[in-house]
N, C-alpha and C positions, 0 to 999 in steps of 0.2 A: 503712635507713629510720628516721628519727627516731621513737622510741617515742611521744613526746608528740604527734605528728601523725597517728598511726594512727586511722582512722575506726571507728565502731561497725559491726561486721559484721552481716549478716542474722541470724546466730545470736544476737548481742548484742541486737538489736532484739527478737527473739522472746523472749529471756530477760526483757527489760523488760516486755513484754506479759504474759508468764506470771506474773511477780512481782506486777505491778499487779493482775491478776485474782485471784490466790490469797491474798496476804497484805499487800502494801504499802499498799493503799488502806485497810486497817483500822487502820493505825498513827496515833497521835495526834502528828502532826508539827508542829514550829514552824519548822524550817529544814531545808534540804538543803545540806550542805557537800560540795564536790567539788574534786578536783584540776583544774588548768587543762588537763591533757592532753585532747586533743580527744575521744577516746572516752569519757572519764570525764564531761566536761561535757555531751556528747550524752546520756549515760545519765541524768545528773541532770535535764536539761531534759525528757526523755521521761517520767521517773518523776514529775516535778512536774506535767507536763501531764495525765498519767493520774490523778494524785491529786486535783487540784483539780476541783471541779464548779462550775457557774455560781453555786450558792448559797454555796459555800465561798470563792469568790474575794474576798468581802468581807474575809475574814481571810487574805489571800494568804500563801503560804509565803515565807520568806526564802531566796533562793538566793544562795549566795556561793561564789566560787572561792577556794580556799586554796592559794596558790602552793607552800608547803612540803610539801603532801600528795603531791607526786610526787617520788620520791627522786632523780631525775636532777639532777646538779649540786650535790648536797648535800655530797659529800666526794670526795676522790681515791680513797679505799678503795672507796666505793660505786661510783664510775664504773669502776674497775678490775674489780670483781666483775661488773658488768653486761657489760663487754666480754668477759670470759672465760667467764661462766656464762649470759649472756643474761638476759632479764627473766623473772620468774616470781614465785611466792609468796615473800614475804620470809623465811619460815621456812627456806628452803633456804640462804640466805646466812649464817645464824647459825653454820653448821658450818664455813664458810671462815675462814681465818686473818684476824683483824681484823674479820671481818664482824659479829660480835655487838656489839662496841663501836661500830662505825660506824653500824649500824642502830639501836642504842639511842639514840645521839646524834640520829639522824634522827627517831626517835619523840618524843624530848624537844622537838625544834624544832617538830614538827607540833602536839603538844599545847599548847605555848605559844602558837603562832599561833592555833589554834582557840579557846583560852580567851579571847584578846583579841577574836576575831571574834564570839564568842557572848555579847554583852552587850546590854543595852537591854531595853525592855519586852517584846519577843517572848520573852525567855528568863526573865523573872521568874516566880516561882511565886505 
């Protein structure tokens, strides 16, 4: 099953609700950046909906999908590690041969794309 198409589970929905009620709504946010993976974008949209009130919608949050923030398709080494080790926290891949370098390059790509995404008046101090 394609990892990018997995839906947000009932557990994930509950985690969104719990996070919104306990700490997320208290953050001073300007944007929510998300992987285009289905469960990640569902999470971002739920968190945004729970964050915004009618009064705050005047200054609506900026929601942006950042394609490179999902490591699938980033490199042959990353893909090979996913096939042999499955998906999971990225820290486990750093111990695999070539994993640290592949995921460091992945991190650099994500940071570069996010830095170009986070421009404009919403991000000015």
